[in-house]
C-alpha positions in Angstrom: 0.0 0.0 0.0 1.8 3.1 -1.2 -1.0 5.7 -0.7 -0.7 8.3 2.1 -1.7 7.0 5.5 -3.0 9.5 8.1 -2.4 8.5 11.7 -3.9 10.3 14.6 -1.8 9.7 17.8 -2.8 10.8 21.3 -0.3 13.0 23.1 2.3 15.6 22.1 5.5 15.0 24.0 5.5 11.3 24.8 8.4 9.1 23.6 6.3 7.1 21.2 4.4 10.1 19.9 7.6 12.0 19.2 9.1 9.0 17.5 6.0 8.6 15.3 6.1 12.3 14.4 9.8 11.9 13.4 8.8 9.1 11.2 6.1 11.1 9.6 8.5 13.9 8.8 10.8 11.6 7.0 8.3 9.5 5.0 6.3 10.6 2.0 3.6 7.9 2.6 2.8 8.9 6.1 1.1 11.8 7.9 1.2 11.8 11.7 -1.2 14.1 13.5 -0.5 14.3 17.3 -3.4 15.4 19.4 -2.9 16.6 22.9 -3.9 19.3 25.4 -5.5 21.8 25.1 -6.9 20.6 21.8 -7.5 17.0 23.1 -7.8 16.5 26.9 -8.1 12.8 27.7 -9.5 13.7 31.1 -12.5 15.3 29.3 -13.6 12.6 26.9 -16.7 14.5 25.6 -14.6 16.3 23.0 -12.7 13.2 21.8 -15.1 12.3 19.0 -15.3 15.8 17.5 -11.5 16.4 17.6 -10.5 13.0 16.3 -13.2 13.0 13.6 -12.1 16.4 12.3 -8.6 15.1 11.8 -10.0 12.4 9.4 -7.5 9.6 10.3 -7.1 6.2 8.7 -5.8 4.8 12.0 -6.0 5.9 15.6 -2.9 5.3 17.8 -3.8 5.4 21.5 -0.4 6.3 22.9 -0.9 8.9 25.6 -1.1 7.6 29.2 -0.9 8.5 32.8 2.6 7.0 33.4 3.6 8.4 36.8 3.7 4.9 38.4 4.4 5.9 42.0 2.1 8.9 42.0 -0.8 6.9 40.6 -1.0 5.1 44.0 -2.5 8.2 45.5 -4.1 9.5 42.2 -6.2 6.5 41.0 -9.1 8.6 39.6 -6.9 10.5 37.2 -4.9 7.3 36.3 -8.2 5.5 35.4 -9.6 8.5 33.5 -6.6 8.7 31.2 -5.7 5.0 31.0 -9.1 3.3 30.9 -12.0 5.7 30.2 -10.2 7.7 27.4 -9.1 4.6 25.5 -12.6 3.3 25.7 -13.9 6.5 24.0 -11.1 6.5 21.4 -12.1 2.9 20.6 -15.7 3.8 20.3 -14.9 6.6 17.9 -12.7 4.2 15.9 -15.7 1.9 15.5 -18.0 4.9 14.5 -15.4 5.9 11.9 -14.9 2.2 10.8 -11.1 2.4 11.3 -8.6 0.4 13.3 -7.2 1.5 16.7 -3.8 0.5 18.0 -3.6 0.9 21.8 -0.4 0.8 23.7 -0.3 -1.1 27.0 2.4 -2.4 29.3 4.2 -5.3 30.9 2.8 -3.9 34.2 -0.4 -5.8 33.7 1.5 -8.8 35.0 2.7 -9.4 38.6 6.2 -10.5 37.6 6.2 -13.8 39.4 6.5 -16.0 36.4 9.9 -17.5 35.8 9.7 -17.3 32.0 8.6 -14.5 29.5 4.9 -13.6 29.6 2.8 -14.6 26.6 -0.5 -13.0 25.5 -2.4 -16.0 27.0 -1.1 -15.4 30.5 -3.5 -14.1 33.1 -3.1 -10.4 33.9 -2.5 -9.7 37.6 -1.3 -6.1 38.1 0.4 -5.2 41.4 -0.1 -1.4 41.3 -2.7 1.2 40.4 -1.0 2.1 37.1 -0.9 -1.5 36.0 -4.6 -2.0 37.0 -5.6 1.1 35.1 -3.8 -0.1 32.0 -5.4 -3.5 32.2 -8.8 -1.9 32.5 -7.9 0.2 29.4 -7.2 -3.0 27.5 -10.5 -4.4 28.4 -12.4 -1.3 27.4 -10.7 -1.1 24.1 -11.4 -4.7 23.3 -15.0 -4.4 24.3 -15.6 -1.2 22.3 -14.4 -2.5 18.9 -13.2 -5.7 17.3 -10.9 -3.8 14.9 -8.2 -3.2 17.4 -4.6 -4.1 18.2 -3.4 -3.9 21.8 0.4 -3.7 22.0 2.0 -4.5 25.3 5.5 -3.1 25.5 8.1 -2.5 28.2 11.0 -0.5 29.4 10.7 2.2 26.7 13.7 4.6 26.1 14.4 7.2 23.5 16.3 10.5 22.9 13.1 12.3 24.1 11.5 13.2 27.4 11.8 11.3 30.7 13.2 7.8 30.5 15.9 5.6 32.0 18.6 6.3 29.5 18.4 10.1 29.7 18.1 9.9 33.5 21.3 7.8 33.9 23.3 10.0 31.6 22.0 13.2 33.3 22.9 11.8 36.8 26.4 10.7 35.5 27.1 14.3 34.7 27.3 15.1 38.4 28.0 11.8 40.2 30.8 9.2 40.0 28.7 6.3 41.2 25.1 5.4 40.6 23.0 2.7 42.4 20.8 0.7 40.1 18.4 -2.1 40.7 19.7 -5.5 39.5 16.7 -7.9 40.4 14.1 -6.5 38.0 14.5 -8.0 34.5 12.8 -6.9 31.2 13.1 -6.1 27.6 14.5 -2.6 27.0 12.6 -1.2 24.0 13.6 1.7 21.7 10.7 4.1 21.1 12.2 4.7 17.7 12.0 0.9 16.9 8.5 0.8 18.4 7.3 3.6 16.1 8.5 1.8 13.0 6.7 -1.3 14.2 3.5 0.5 15.0 3.4 1.9 11.4 3.9 -1.6 10.0 1.0 -2.9 12.1 -1.2 0.0 11.0 -0.4 -0.8 7.3 -1.2 -4.4 7.9 -4.6 -3.6 9.5 -5.5 -1.3 6.6 -4.5 -3.9 4.0 -6.4 -6.8 5.4 -9.5 -7.7 7.4 -7.9 -10.9 8.6 -8.8 -11.4 12.3 -5.4 -12.9 13.2 -3.9 -9.5 12.7 -6.1 -8.1 15.5 -6.2 -8.7 19.2 -3.4 -8.5 21.8 0.3 -8.7 21.0 3.5 -8.3 22.9 6.1 -6.0 21.2 9.4 -5.3 22.9 13.1 -5.2 22.2 14.8 -8.5 21.6 17.0 -9.6 24.5 16.5 -9.2 28.3 18.5 -7.3 30.9 18.2 -5.9 34.4 18.2 -2.2 35.0 21.8 -2.4 36.2 22.8 -4.2 33.0 21.2 -1.5 30.9 22.9 1.2 33.0 26.3 -0.4 32.6 25.9 -0.8 28.8 24.7 2.7 28.2 27.3 4.3 30.4 30.1 2.4 28.6 28.6 3.6 25.3 28.5 7.2 26.7 32.1 7.0 27.8 33.2 5.8 24.3 31.2 8.6 22.7 32.8 11.3 24.9 29.9 11.6 27.3 29.7 11.2 31.1 30.5 8.0 32.9 29.8 6.6 36.4 30.3 3.3 38.1 27.2 1.3 38.6 26.5 -0.1 42.1 24.1 -3.1 41.8 21.4 -3.0 44.4 18.2 -5.0 45.2 14.7 -3.6 44.8 14.4 -3.9 48.6 17.2 -1.4 48.9 15.3 1.2 46.8 11.7 1.2 48.1 9.0 2.9 46.0 5.4 3.8 46.5 4.3 1.3 43.8 5.4 -2.3 43.6 7.2 -3.4 40.4 7.2 -6.8 38.7 10.5 -8.5 39.1 10.0 -10.2 35.7 8.8 -7.9 32.9 10.0 -10.1 30.0 7.5 -10.4 27.2 7.3 -13.3 24.7 7.0 -11.6 21.2 6.6 -14.6 19.0 2.9 -14.0 18.2 3.5 -10.6 16.6 6.4 -12.1 14.6 4.1 -14.9 13.3 1.2 -12.7 12.4 2.6 -9.3 11.5 6.2 -10.3 10.6 7.6 -7.9 13.1 10.7 -8.5 15.4 12.3 -5.6 17.1 16.2 -5.3 17.1 18.2 -6.4 20.0 18.3 -3.7 22.7 22.1 -3.5 22.7 22.0 -2.6 19.0 19.3 0.0 19.4 20.5 1.7 22.5 23.6 3.0 20.9 21.6 5.3 18.5 19.7 6.7 21.5 22.8 7.3 23.6 24.6 8.9 20.7 21.7 11.4 20.2 21.5 12.1 24.0 25.2 12.8 24.2 25.0 15.2 21.2 22.2 17.1 23.0 23.3 17.0 26.6 22.3 20.6 27.2 18.6 19.5 26.7 18.8 17.0 29.6 17.9 19.5 32.4 15.3 21.2 30.3 13.2 18.2 29.4 14.0 15.8 32.2 
């Protein structure tokens, strides 16, 4: 399909949104229309249909979310409004417009007690308010329209906004040692890679009514690591590229208490999306260098957009 595809994506400054916009700026076959506040406020869903319909999309990408995991523990009403009620309305609008919706979800719908990577068939059992709100969002989207794809992803990083890679490099500018958790394991995922994959999924949905292309899929970077592993890798890259470096002190989750519980195992089995959509993301070690390089080149932005 070579014709122009118009994608509406919720949010303005999120990592995936900015990665999608970057793709749209570099491709002749793609127009990406980000919608966020004040034009589109997901906490006020009565305007969603009018604003989205006016943009005349071929596909809706539900990417914006309430992602303050710890703060959500004391702010469940807002978390549920953005992560559950708003996606439900977006999916309803998608059905009215007779177009597909791709909704981004998270590894946090699982409790992390499984010893192997989670498959789409595993039972959701979130351990924090954020995870519960995202699981509810999955259910509302799936109920509102059959023409949907729910993409569970994990441990997103990018050159943009607030994420682990940028935080570690920023902290290494002023510290010689950093303490990083070593007993949480997941699949680090480049938002740049994710955006490319989302566009491929969207094209597949528009090209075929096949039901196997729809439903819930896991989509994360290839290869797993602990947060400490990722920190050591990216700091070594930073040092080679002339950026800041710090020693990583490996600590346990118990040594770094947070308001919200985190799953110790966030690994996602991504074989289903490889089978049905032909998509496999690159290994995280291959992708992270591109992000570190861009962050190092723009270190002055770290304090501004942290």
